[in-house]
C-alpha positions as CSV (number, residue, x, y, z in Angstrom):
1,M,-20.1,76.9,106.2
2,A,-21.3,73.2,106.8
3,V,-20.4,70.9,104.3
4,H,-24.1,68.7,103.3
5,P,-24.3,65.3,104.1
6,A,-25.3,64.0,101.2
7,R,-23.0,65.9,99.5
8,E,-20.4,64.8,101.4
9,R,-21.4,61.6,100.4
10,L,-21.4,61.8,96.9
11,A,-18.3,63.1,97.0
12,A,-17.1,59.6,98.6
13,D,-19.2,57.5,96.3
14,Q,-17.4,59.8,93.3
15,A,-14.2,59.0,94.6
16,T,-15.1,54.9,95.1
17,L,-16.5,55.1,91.4
18,D,-13.4,56.7,90.1
19,E,-10.7,54.1,92.0
20,Q,-13.3,51.3,90.5
21,V,-12.6,52.9,86.9
22,D,-8.9,52.8,87.4
23,Q,-9.2,49.3,88.6
24,L,-11.4,48.0,85.5
25,T,-8.9,50.0,83.3
26,Q,-5.8,48.7,84.2
27,V,-7.6,44.8,83.9
28,Q,-8.7,45.7,80.5
29,A,-4.8,46.9,79.6
30,E,-3.2,43.7,81.2
31,R,-5.8,41.4,79.4
32,R,-4.8,43.2,76.4
33,E,-1.5,42.8,76.7
34,R,-1.7,39.6,77.0
35,L,-3.8,39.0,73.8
36,I,-1.1,41.1,71.9
37,R,1.7,38.8,72.8
38,R,0.1,35.7,72.4
C-alpha cells in the first residue's frame, strides 16, 4: 500500500518541527542556566 504524498510531506514537516522544538528547548535551558549563574 502506497503512502499518500501529502501524508508523507506532513510526516516530514512534523519531524522538522520536532527538531526545531528540541533546539529551542535546548537554547532556553542554556539561557536559564546563564541567568542562574549570574
